[in-house]
DOKOLMAR-466324 format. One line per 10 residues: their letters; for each residue z, x, y of N, C-alpha, C, O. Coordinates in steps of 0.2 Angstrom, whole numbers, plus 5000, padded with zeros to 4 digits. Last residue first. Layout:
! residues N
a) Z X Y Z X Y Z X Y Z X Y | ... .
! end
This chain:
! residues 305
avsadrapqr) 4656 5213 5049 4663 5215 5048 4666 5217 5055 4672 5219 5055 | 4643 5210 5051 4647 5205 5053 4655 5207 5052 4659 5204 5055 | 4635 5220 5045 4636 5220 5052 4641 5215 5055 4643 5215 5061 | 4633 5217 5032 4638 5222 5034 4639 5222 5041 4645 5224 5043 | 4622 5208 5032 4628 5206 5030 4634 5211 5033 4639 5209 5035 | 4611 5216 5036 4613 5211 5041 4620 5208 5039 4623 5205 5043 | 4609 5225 5026 4612 5228 5032 4615 5222 5036 4620 5223 5040 | 4613 5217 5010 4608 5219 5015 4612 5221 5022 4618 5219 5023 | 4626 5225 4999 4623 5219 5003 4618 5222 5008 4618 5227 5010 | 4631 5230 4984 4629 5232 4990 4625 5226 4993 4620 5223 4990 .
elgtvvvgvv) 4645 5225 4975 4637 5224 4975 4635 5226 4983 4638 5223 4987 | 4658 5224 4974 4655 5230 4976 4648 5230 4976 4645 5236 4978 | 4661 5211 4970 4662 5213 4977 4659 5219 4979 4658 5221 4985 | 4660 5212 4957 4655 5208 4960 4655 5210 4968 4650 5210 4971 | 4671 5219 4954 4665 5222 4952 4659 5218 4956 4655 5221 4959 | 4681 5210 4958 4681 5216 4961 4674 5219 4960 4671 5222 4965 | 4679 5200 4949 4678 5198 4956 4677 5205 4960 4673 5205 4964 | 4681 5206 4937 4675 5204 4938 4674 5202 4945 4668 5203 4948 | 4695 5208 4938 4691 5214 4938 4683 5212 4939 4680 5215 4943 | 4699 5195 4938 4700 5199 4944 4696 5205 4944 4693 5206 4949 .
itiggilqla) 4695 5192 4924 4692 5189 4930 4693 5192 4936 4688 5193 4940 | 4704 5201 4918 4697 5202 4917 4693 5198 4922 4688 5201 4925 | 4717 5195 4921 4715 5202 4924 4707 5203 4923 4705 5206 4928 | 4715 5184 4913 4716 5183 4921 4714 5190 4924 4711 5190 4929 | 4714 5189 4900 4709 5185 4903 4709 5185 4911 4704 5185 4914 | 4727 5195 4899 4720 5199 4898 4715 5195 4901 4711 5198 4905 | 4735 5184 4900 4735 5189 4905 4729 5193 4905 4726 5195 4910 | 4731 5177 4889 4730 5174 4895 4730 5179 4901 4726 5179 4905 | 4735 5185 4878 4728 5184 4879 4726 5181 4886 4721 5183 4889 | 4749 5185 4881 4745 5191 4881 4738 5190 4882 4735 5193 4887 .
gmrddlaawa) 4754 5171 4891 4754 5174 4885 4749 5180 4886 4746 5181 4891 | 4764 5170 4907 4758 5169 4903 4758 5173 4896 4761 5178 4896 | 4777 5162 4914 4775 5168 4910 4769 5166 4906 4769 5161 4902 | 4787 5157 4928 4780 5156 4924 4778 5162 4921 4776 5167 4924 | 4798 5155 4935 4798 5159 4929 4792 5158 4924 4793 5157 4918 | 4795 5150 4947 4796 5145 4942 4797 5149 4935 4797 5145 4930 | 4796 5160 4957 4799 5154 4958 4800 5149 4952 4804 5145 4952 | 4791 5172 4951 4797 5172 4955 4800 5165 4956 4806 5165 4955 | 4779 5167 4945 4784 5171 4941 4791 5171 4944 4796 5170 4941 | 4772 5162 4956 4774 5158 4950 4780 5161 4946 4784 5157 4943 .
vlaaflpela) 4771 5174 4963 4775 5168 4966 4777 5164 4960 4783 5161 4960 | 4762 5181 4954 4768 5184 4957 4773 5178 4959 4779 5178 4957 | 4751 5172 4953 4755 5174 4947 4762 5177 4949 4767 5175 4946 | 4746 5172 4966 4748 5166 4963 4753 5167 4957 4758 5164 4956 | 4743 5185 4969 4748 5182 4973 4751 5176 4969 4757 5174 4969 | 4733 5186 4960 4738 5190 4959 4744 5187 4963 4750 5187 4961 | 4723 5177 4964 4726 5176 4957 4733 5180 4957 4737 5178 4953 | 4720 5183 4977 4723 5176 4976 4726 5175 4970 4732 5173 4969 | 4713 5195 4977 4720 5195 4978 4724 5189 4976 4730 5188 4975 | 4700 5192 4978 4702 5194 4971 4710 5195 4971 4713 5195 4966 .
fllavttpai) 4697 5189 4991 4699 5184 4987 4701 5185 4980 4704 5181 4976 | 4694 5202 4995 4700 5199 4997 4702 5194 4993 4708 5193 4991 | 4681 5204 4988 4687 5208 4987 4694 5205 4989 4699 5206 4985 | 4674 5194 4995 4675 5194 4988 4681 5198 4986 4685 5196 4982 | 4674 5199 5008 4677 5192 5007 4679 5192 4999 4684 5189 4997 | 4667 5210 5007 4674 5211 5008 4677 5204 5007 4683 5204 5004 | 4654 5205 5004 4657 5209 4999 4665 5210 5000 4668 5210 4996 | 4652 5197 5016 4653 5194 5010 4656 5198 5005 4660 5196 5001 | 4661 5203 5031 4655 5204 5026 4657 5201 5019 4662 5201 5017 | 4667 5192 5042 4669 5197 5037 4663 5197 5033 4660 5192 5031 .
rhqvkgqlvi) 4665 5181 5050 4665 5187 5054 4667 5193 5049 4667 5199 5051 | 4667 5170 5043 4660 5171 5044 4660 5178 5048 4654 5181 5049 | 4681 5169 5043 4678 5171 5037 4671 5173 5038 4668 5178 5035 | 4688 5165 5055 4687 5172 5054 4682 5173 5048 4679 5179 5048 | 4688 5151 5058 4687 5155 5063 4685 5162 5061 4681 5166 5065 | 4690 5145 5045 4684 5143 5049 4682 5148 5055 4677 5149 5057 | 4703 5150 5043 4697 5152 5039 4690 5150 5042 4686 5155 5042 | 4710 5143 5053 4709 5150 5053 4703 5153 5049 4700 5157 5051 | 4709 5130 5048 4707 5132 5055 4705 5139 5055 4700 5141 5058 | 4714 5131 5035 4707 5129 5036 4705 5131 5043 4699 5133 5044 .
glatalvgly) 4728 5135 5038 4723 5139 5034 4716 5137 5035 4712 5142 5035 | 4734 5125 5046 4733 5132 5049 4728 5136 5044 4723 5139 5047 | 4732 5114 5036 4730 5114 5044 4729 5121 5046 4723 5122 5049 | 4735 5121 5023 4730 5116 5025 4728 5117 5032 4722 5119 5033 | 4746 5129 5022 4741 5131 5018 4734 5126 5020 4729 5128 5018 | 4755 5125 5033 4753 5132 5032 4746 5132 5028 4741 5135 5031 | 4755 5110 5032 4755 5114 5039 4752 5121 5038 4747 5123 5041 | 4755 5106 5019 4751 5102 5024 4750 5107 5030 4745 5106 5033 | 4762 5115 5011 4756 5114 5009 4752 5111 5015 4746 5112 5016 | 4775 5116 5018 4771 5122 5016 4764 5120 5015 4759 5124 5018 .
alagllaptw) 4778 5103 5019 4777 5107 5025 4773 5113 5024 4769 5115 5028 | 4779 5100 5006 4774 5096 5010 4773 5100 5016 4767 5100 5018 | 4790 5107 5002 4784 5109 4999 4778 5106 5003 4773 5109 5004 | 4800 5101 5010 4798 5108 5011 4791 5110 5008 4788 5113 5011 | 4800 5089 5004 4798 5089 5011 4796 5096 5013 4791 5097 5016 | 4805 5092 4991 4798 5089 4992 4796 5090 4999 4790 5091 5000 | 4817 5097 4994 4812 5102 4991 4805 5099 4992 4801 5103 4993 | 4824 5086 4999 4822 5092 5004 4817 5096 5001 4813 5099 5004 | 4815 5071 4993 4820 5076 4993 4819 5082 4997 4813 5083 5000 | 4811 5056 4992 4809 5061 4997 4815 5067 4997 4819 5066 5002 .
evaarggaaf) 4805 5049 4978 4811 5052 4980 4810 5058 4985 4808 5063 4983 | 4794 5035 4979 4795 5042 4979 4802 5044 4981 4804 5041 4986 | 4793 5022 4967 4795 5024 4973 4795 5032 4973 4797 5035 4968 | 4790 5018 4954 4788 5013 4959 4789 5017 4966 4786 5014 4971 | 4781 5030 4943 4787 5027 4946 4785 5023 4952 4780 5024 4955 | 4770 5037 4937 4770 5029 4938 4776 5026 4940 4777 5020 4940 | 4772 5050 4938 4774 5047 4932 4774 5040 4932 4778 5036 4928 | 4776 5051 4956 4774 5054 4950 4776 5050 4944 4781 5046 4944 | 4769 5039 4968 4775 5043 4965 4772 5046 4958 4767 5043 4955 | 4759 5032 4973 4760 5039 4976 4765 5043 4972 4765 5049 4972 .
tghyltavta) 4748 5022 4963 4755 5024 4965 4754 5031 4968 4750 5035 4966 | 4735 5017 4959 4740 5013 4960 4747 5015 4962 4751 5011 4964 | 4722 5022 4959 4726 5023 4953 4733 5020 4953 4737 5019 4948 | 4718 5017 4971 4714 5015 4965 4718 5016 4959 4718 5012 4954 | 4726 5024 4979 4727 5017 4979 4723 5014 4973 4725 5009 4970 | 4721 5037 4977 4728 5035 4975 4729 5028 4975 4732 5025 4970 | 4708 5036 4982 4709 5038 4975 4716 5036 4973 4717 5034 4967 | 4711 5034 4995 4707 5029 4991 4708 5030 4984 4709 5025 4980 | 4717 5046 4998 4721 5040 4999 4718 5034 4995 4721 5030 4991 | 4707 5055 4996 4713 5056 4992 4717 5049 4992 4720 5047 4987 .
avatlvlqwf) 4698 5051 5007 4696 5051 5000 4702 5051 4995 4702 5047 4990 | 4706 5054 5018 4704 5047 5017 4702 5046 5009 4704 5041 5006 | 4708 5068 5017 4714 5063 5017 4712 5056 5015 4715 5053 5011 | 4695 5072 5018 4699 5073 5012 4705 5069 5012 4706 5066 5006 | 4691 5068 5031 4688 5065 5025 4692 5066 5019 4692 5062 5014 | 4701 5075 5039 4701 5068 5039 4697 5065 5032 4700 5060 5029 | 4697 5088 5036 4704 5086 5034 4704 5078 5034 4707 5076 5029 | 4684 5089 5041 4685 5090 5034 4692 5087 5032 4693 5085 5027 | 4686 5086 5055 4682 5081 5051 4683 5082 5043 4684 5078 5039 | 4694 5097 5059 4696 5091 5059 4693 5086 5055 4696 5082 5051 .
cfavapttrg) 4685 5108 5057 4691 5108 5053 4693 5101 5053 4695 5098 5047 | 4676 5105 5068 4674 5106 5061 4679 5105 5056 4678 5102 5051 | 4685 5106 5079 4682 5100 5077 4679 5100 5070 4680 5095 5066 | 4688 5120 5078 4693 5115 5077 4690 5108 5075 4693 5105 5071 | 4675 5127 5078 4680 5128 5073 4685 5122 5072 4686 5119 5067 | 4659 5122 5081 4665 5123 5084 4671 5122 5079 4671 5117 5075 | 4646 5130 5073 4650 5124 5073 4657 5125 5076 4660 5130 5074 | 4639 5142 5070 4637 5137 5075 4641 5131 5077 4639 5127 5081 | 4645 5149 5060 4643 5152 5066 4641 5148 5072 4642 5150 5077 | 4648 5139 5049 4654 5142 5053 4651 5146 5060 4655 5146 5065 .
fhslllihaa) 4638 5135 5041 4640 5131 5047 4644 5135 5052 4644 5133 5058 | 4638 5144 5030 4632 5142 5033 4633 5139 5040 4629 5140 5045 | 4651 5147 5027 4647 5152 5029 4641 5150 5033 4638 5153 5038 | 4655 5134 5023 4658 5137 5029 4654 5143 5032 4653 5144 5038 | 4647 5133 5012 4645 5128 5018 4649 5131 5024 4646 5130 5030 | 4653 5142 5004 4646 5143 5006 4644 5139 5012 4640 5141 5016 | 4665 5136 5002 4665 5142 5005 4658 5144 5008 4657 5146 5013 | 4661 5124 4995 4664 5124 5002 4664 5130 5006 4663 5130 5012 | 4657 5129 4983 4652 5126 4988 4655 5125 4995 4651 5126 5000 | 4669 5134 4979 4663 5139 4980 4658 5135 4985 4656 5139 4989 .
ysvssavqll) 4676 5122 4977 4678 5126 4982 4673 5132 4984 4672 5134 4990 | 4668 5117 4966 4668 5113 4973 4670 5118 4978 4668 5118 4984 | 4671 5126 4956 4664 5125 4958 4664 5122 4965 4660 5124 4970 | 4684 5124 4955 4682 5131 4958 4675 5130 4960 4673 5133 4965 | 4685 5112 4950 4687 5112 4956 4685 5119 4959 4683 5119 4965 | 4680 5115 4937 4676 5111 4941 4678 5111 4948 4674 5111 4953 | 4691 5122 4933 4685 5126 4933 4680 5122 4938 4677 5124 4942 | 4701 5112 4933 4701 5117 4937 4695 5122 4938 4694 5124 4944 | 4696 5104 4922 4696 5101 4929 4697 5107 4934 4694 5106 4940 | 4697 5113 4912 4690 5111 4914 4690 5108 4921 4686 5109 4925 .
igrptdqpva) 4711 5114 4911 4707 5120 4912 4700 5118 4915 4698 5121 4920 | 4714 5101 4907 4717 5104 4914 4713 5110 4916 4711 5111 4922 | 4708 5100 4895 4706 5096 4900 4708 5099 4907 4704 5099 4912 | 4714 5110 4887 4707 5111 4889 4705 5106 4895 4701 5108 4899 | 4731 5114 4894 4726 5110 4890 4719 5111 4892 4718 5113 4897 | 4745 5124 4894 4738 5123 4897 4733 5120 4892 4732 5122 4886 | 4757 5126 4889 4757 5122 4894 4750 5121 4898 4749 5118 4903 | 4768 5133 4878 4761 5130 4878 4761 5125 4884 4764 5120 4883 | 4779 5145 4883 4779 5138 4882 4771 5136 4883 4768 5137 4888 | 4776 5159 4881 4783 5156 4880 4783 5149 4879 4786 5146 4875 .
atqdpwclfg) 4762 5164 4871 4765 5161 4877 4771 5158 4876 4773 5155 4871 | 4757 5168 4859 4763 5172 4862 4765 5169 4868 4770 5172 4871 | 4747 5160 4855 4753 5158 4852 4759 5162 4855 4765 5161 4854 | 4734 5153 4863 4738 5159 4863 4745 5158 4861 4749 5154 4864 | 4718 5148 4863 4725 5146 4861 4729 5153 4860 4727 5157 4856 | 4707 5153 4876 4709 5154 4869 4716 5152 4868 4721 5154 4871 | 4706 5153 4890 4705 5146 4886 4707 5147 4879 4708 5142 4875 | 4706 5166 4893 4711 5161 4896 4711 5155 4892 4717 5152 4891 | 4696 5171 4886 4703 5173 4884 4708 5168 4887 4713 5167 4884 | 4685 5165 4893 4686 5164 4886 4693 5166 4883 4696 5162 4879 .
mgviglalga) 4686 5170 4906 4687 5163 4904 4689 5161 4897 4693 5157 4895 | 4683 5183 4903 4690 5182 4905 4691 5174 4904 4697 5173 4902 | 4669 5181 4901 4674 5184 4895 4681 5182 4897 4685 5180 4893 | 4665 5177 4913 4664 5173 4907 4669 5175 4902 4672 5171 4898 | 4668 5188 4921 4672 5182 4922 4671 5177 4917 4676 5173 4915 | 4660 5198 4916 4667 5199 4915 4671 5192 4916 4676 5191 4913 | 4648 5192 4920 4649 5192 4913 4656 5193 4912 4659 5190 4907 | 4649 5193 4934 4649 5186 4931 4650 5187 4924 4654 5182 4921 | 4649 5207 4935 4655 5203 4937 4655 5196 4934 4660 5194 4932 | 4636 5210 4931 4641 5212 4927 4648 5209 4929 4652 5207 4924 .
lslqglrggl) 4629 5203 4942 4629 5201 4935 4634 5203 4930 4636 5199 4926 | 4634 5212 4952 4635 5205 4952 4635 5201 4945 4639 5198 4943 | 4628 5224 4948 4635 5223 4948 4637 5216 4948 4642 5214 4945 | 4614 5221 4949 4617 5222 4942 4625 5222 4942 4628 5219 4938 | 4613 5207 4961 4611 5213 4957 4615 5214 4951 4618 5210 4948 | 4608 5196 4970 4612 5195 4964 4610 5201 4960 4605 5201 4955 | 4609 5192 4988 4607 5197 4982 4612 5196 4976 4618 5195 4977 | 4605 5176 4996 4609 5182 4994 4606 5186 4989 4602 5184 4985 | 4599 5165 4999 4595 5171 5000 4599 5177 4999 4597 5182 5000 | 4606 5153 4998 4607 5157 5004 4603 5163 5005 4603 5167 5009 .
fawggvavil) 4605 5148 4985 4604 5144 4990 4603 5147 4997 4600 5145 5002 | 4606 5158 4975 4602 5153 4974 4600 5149 4980 4594 5146 4981 | 4615 5168 4980 4609 5170 4978 4604 5164 4978 4598 5164 4980 | 4626 5160 4983 4623 5163 4988 4616 5166 4987 4612 5166 4991 | 4629 5155 4970 4627 5151 4975 4624 5154 4981 4619 5151 4983 | 4633 5168 4964 4627 5164 4961 4625 5159 4966 4619 5159 4967 | 4644 5170 4972 4639 5175 4972 4632 5172 4969 4627 5173 4971 | 4652 5159 4970 4649 5160 4977 4643 5165 4976 4638 5164 4980 | 4656 5162 4957 4652 5156 4958 4648 5157 4965 4643 5155 4966 | 4665 5172 4960 4659 5173 4955 4654 5168 4956 4648 5169 4956 .
vilgvlfggm) 4674 5166 4968 4670 5172 4971 4664 5173 4966 4659 5174 4969 | 4680 5157 4959 4676 5155 4965 4672 5160 4968 4666 5159 4969 | 4688 5162 4949 4681 5161 4948 4677 5159 4954 4671 5160 4954 | 4701 5162 4954 4697 5168 4955 4689 5167 4953 4685 5171 4955 | 4706 5150 4949 4703 5150 4956 4699 5157 4958 4695 5157 4962 | 4711 5155 4937 4705 5151 4937 4702 5151 4944 4696 5150 4945 | 4723 5161 4942 4718 5165 4939 4711 5161 4939 4706 5164 4940 | 4730 5149 4947 4728 5155 4951 4723 5159 4948 4719 5161 4952 | 4731 5142 4935 4728 5139 4941 4725 5145 4945 4720 5145 4948 | 4740 5150 4928 4733 5149 4925 4729 5146 4931 4723 5148 4932 .
sasteqmget) 4751 5150 4936 4748 5156 4935 4741 5155 4932 4736 5158 4935 | 4755 5136 4934 4753 5139 4941 4749 5145 4940 4744 5146 4944 | 4748 5129 4920 4753 5132 4923 4750 5135 4930 4744 5135 4931 | 4741 5112 4918 4740 5120 4917 4746 5123 4921 4749 5119 4925 | 4741 5099 4920 4741 5101 4913 4739 5109 4912 4737 5111 4907 | 4742 5097 4933 4747 5093 4929 4747 5096 4922 4752 5096 4919 | 4731 5103 4939 4738 5107 4939 4743 5103 4935 4748 5106 4933 | 4721 5094 4939 4721 5098 4933 4728 5102 4933 4730 5104 4928 | 4724 5087 4951 4724 5083 4944 4725 5088 4938 4729 5087 4934 | 4721 5098 4959 4728 5095 4959 4729 5091 4953 4734 5091 4949 .
qllygaalav) 4707 5100 4957 4712 5105 4956 4719 5102 4955 4723 5104 4950 | 4701 5088 4961 4701 5090 4954 4706 5095 4952 4709 5095 4947 | 4706 5087 4974 4707 5082 4970 4707 5084 4962 4711 5083 4958 | 4700 5099 4980 4708 5098 4980 4710 5092 4975 4715 5093 4971 | 4686 5098 4978 4690 5104 4975 4698 5102 4975 4701 5104 4970 | 4683 5086 4984 4682 5086 4977 4686 5092 4974 4689 5091 4969 | 4686 5090 4998 4690 5084 4994 4689 5085 4987 4694 5084 4983 | 4677 5100 5000 4684 5102 5000 4688 5096 4996 4693 5098 4993 | 4665 5093 4999 4666 5099 4994 4674 5100 4994 4676 5101 4988 | 4666 5084 5009 4665 5082 5003 4667 5087 4997 4670 5086 4993 .
gatlgprmak) 4668 5093 5020 4673 5089 5018 4673 5086 5011 4677 5086 5007 | 4655 5098 5023 4660 5102 5020 4666 5099 5017 4669 5101 5012 | 4651 5085 5028 4647 5088 5023 4652 5093 5019 4653 5093 5013 | 4659 5083 5039 4660 5079 5034 4656 5081 5027 4658 5080 5022 | 4655 5094 5047 4662 5094 5045 4663 5089 5039 4666 5090 5034 | 4641 5092 5050 4643 5098 5046 4650 5097 5043 4652 5099 5037 | 4644 5079 5057 4639 5080 5051 4641 5086 5047 4642 5085 5041 | 4653 5083 5068 4654 5078 5063 4650 5078 5057 4653 5078 5051 | 4651 5092 5078 4654 5094 5072 4654 5089 5066 4656 5091 5061 | 4646 5084 5088 4642 5089 5086 4644 5092 5079 4640 5093 5075 .
pldrvvsgrl) 4657 5075 5091 4651 5073 5088 4646 5078 5085 4643 5077 5080 | 4668 5085 5095 4668 5081 5089 4661 5078 5086 4660 5078 5080 | 4667 5091 5107 4664 5095 5101 4664 5090 5095 4660 5092 5090 | 4675 5084 5115 4668 5084 5116 4664 5087 5110 4658 5086 5109 | 4687 5087 5110 4685 5080 5109 4677 5080 5110 4674 5076 5107 | 4688 5101 5114 4688 5099 5107 4685 5092 5105 4681 5091 5101 | 4688 5101 5127 4682 5103 5124 4682 5101 5117 4676 5100 5114 | 4701 5089 5128 4696 5093 5132 4690 5094 5128 4686 5090 5126 | 4709 5087 5112 4709 5086 5120 4703 5091 5123 4701 5096 5120 | 4717 5089 5099 4711 5085 5101 4711 5083 5108 4713 5077 5110 .
lplmcavavw) 4728 5095 5096 4722 5100 5098 4716 5096 5100 4712 5098 5103 | 4737 5086 5091 4738 5089 5098 4732 5093 5101 4732 5094 5107 | 4731 5084 5078 4730 5079 5084 4732 5082 5091 4728 5080 5095 | 4734 5092 5068 4728 5094 5072 4728 5089 5078 4724 5091 5083 | 4745 5087 5061 4746 5094 5065 4740 5095 5070 4740 5099 5075 | 4739 5076 5056 4744 5075 5061 4745 5082 5065 4746 5081 5071 | 4731 5083 5046 4728 5079 5051 4733 5078 5057 4731 5079 5063 | 4742 5087 5038 4737 5092 5041 4734 5089 5047 4733 5092 5052 | 4747 5075 5033 4751 5080 5037 4747 5085 5041 4748 5086 5047 | 4736 5071 5026 4738 5067 5032 4743 5071 5037 4743 5071 5043 .
frvavlgfps) 4736 5081 5016 4731 5081 5021 4732 5076 5027 4730 5078 5033 | 4748 5078 5009 4747 5084 5011 4741 5084 5017 4742 5088 5022 | 4745 5064 5005 4751 5066 5010 4750 5073 5013 4751 5073 5019 | 4734 5067 4997 4734 5062 5002 4739 5064 5007 4738 5064 5013 | 4739 5075 4987 4733 5077 4991 4733 5073 4997 4732 5076 5003 | 4749 5067 4981 4751 5073 4984 4745 5076 4989 4746 5078 4995 | 4741 5057 4976 4746 5055 4981 4748 5062 4985 4749 5062 4991 | 4734 5063 4966 4731 5061 4972 4735 5059 4978 4733 5060 4983 | 4746 5067 4958 4741 5072 4960 4737 5069 4966 4737 5073 4971 | 4762 5059 4963 4756 5059 4959 4751 5064 4962 4751 5066 4968 .
lsglaikvva) 4777 5067 4967 4771 5064 4969 4766 5064 4964 4765 5069 4960 | 4787 5075 4960 4789 5069 4964 4783 5064 4966 4783 5058 4966 | 4782 5085 4954 4788 5082 4951 4790 5076 4954 4793 5072 4951 | 4773 5091 4962 4770 5086 4957 4776 5083 4953 4775 5078 4949 | 4780 5100 4969 4778 5094 4972 4776 5088 4967 4777 5082 4968 | 4779 5111 4960 4786 5108 4962 4785 5101 4965 4788 5096 4963 | 4766 5114 4960 4769 5112 4954 4776 5108 4955 4778 5104 4952 | 4763 5117 4973 4760 5111 4971 4764 5109 4964 4765 5103 4963 | 4770 5130 4973 4773 5124 4977 4770 5117 4975 4773 5112 4975 | 4762 5137 4965 4769 5136 4963 4772 5130 4967 4775 5126 4964 .
fsggwiailf) 4751 5137 4973 4750 5134 4966 4757 5133 4963 4758 5128 4960 | 4753 5143 4985 4753 5136 4985 4753 5133 4978 4755 5127 4977 | 4752 5157 4984 4759 5154 4983 4759 5147 4983 4763 5144 4980 | 4738 5158 4987 4741 5160 4981 4748 5157 4979 4749 5154 4974 | 4739 5154 5001 4735 5150 4996 4737 5151 4989 4738 5147 4984 | 4746 5165 5006 4748 5158 5007 4745 5153 5002 4749 5150 4998 | 4737 5175 5004 4744 5175 5001 4747 5168 5001 4750 5166 4996 | 4726 5171 5011 4725 5171 5004 4732 5171 5000 4733 5168 4995 | 4731 5172 5024 4729 5165 5021 4729 5165 5014 4731 5161 5011 | 4732 5186 5024 4738 5182 5025 4736 5175 5023 4741 5172 5019 .
tlvlhptyrg) 4718 5189 5023 4723 5191 5018 4729 5187 5018 4732 5185 5013 | 4713 5184 5035 4711 5181 5029 4716 5183 5023 4717 5179 5019 | 4720 5193 5044 4721 5185 5044 4719 5182 5038 4723 5178 5035 | 4714 5205 5041 4721 5204 5040 4723 5196 5040 4727 5194 5036 | 4701 5202 5044 4702 5204 5037 4710 5203 5036 4712 5200 5031 | 4701 5200 5058 4699 5194 5053 4701 5196 5046 4703 5191 5042 | 4705 5213 5062 4710 5207 5063 4708 5202 5058 4712 5199 5055 | 4697 5224 5062 4700 5222 5056 4705 5216 5056 4708 5214 5051 | 4694 5225 5076 4689 5224 5071 4691 5222 5065 4688 5217 5061 | 4704 5228 5086 4703 5221 5083 4698 5220 5078 4697 5214 5076 .
apanm) 4694 5240 5094 4701 5237 5093 4700 5230 5090 4695 5226 5093 | 4681 5248 5084 4683 5244 5089 4690 5241 5088 4692 5239 5083 | 4684 5264 5076 4682 5256 5075 4685 5253 5081 4690 5254 5084 | 4678 5279 5083 4683 5274 5081 4681 5267 5080 4677 5265 5084 | 4665 5289 5077 4667 5284 5082 4672 5280 5079 4672 5277 5074 .
! end
């Protein structure tokens, strides 16, 4: 029997989003030349909130009370992920950030087993082992790198952000089937924008390097449009609509593409080159994600594809 029309549309949409998110690592590095890390997250998410405002009418407004609690819950994980990651990006290359985000799928496998009754079989365990080995290669000092640009602190912050993003993905899978997508997304964006603004005010400036004012160059405005509109507002709304319609194994395999997109865009836009050990580590993590994604899931998971 032929597959129903549109069956693979969610897969294509998620792949499109993953390409956008992969490219965002290089765009963040560009924006950090003008904005502080927390200031960048704040501006990015207020732009995303502004994009959502025209959608707040009719049934969406009526959905806001129902979506408030799950939206704010997921928003806590989302805010932590973005704040930790953007702070860590100051001390890592875009390629390193992209490969470290590959850990999310491995962490999701553990979290799904621990909290959602998912399966953690031999392939998942093998994938986790490969992820740990890959982390070791990524963090090992590599003298062959063109420019030393990855600090232990930056790497640890990005690993912590991957844990937060994994929690966010699990919460999307948990709430996504029963919570209205647009209202759900709106609360997440608002909470992250507010949290980032508070963090920025606490640290004292929106500008990078402690400067008194931000220079609003065309490059910065373009970066904010990419991050706020495409990667955040559009990305989170579409992710909330499609991710729960894709089998977890397929989600894992698709997210394995994000580090590859990140490395490709960083190389093209920033001439970002990783050392030999770092490349081995990044590839090992991607292989670990793929191996984890090959774990057979119960029939109830496969039915959502």
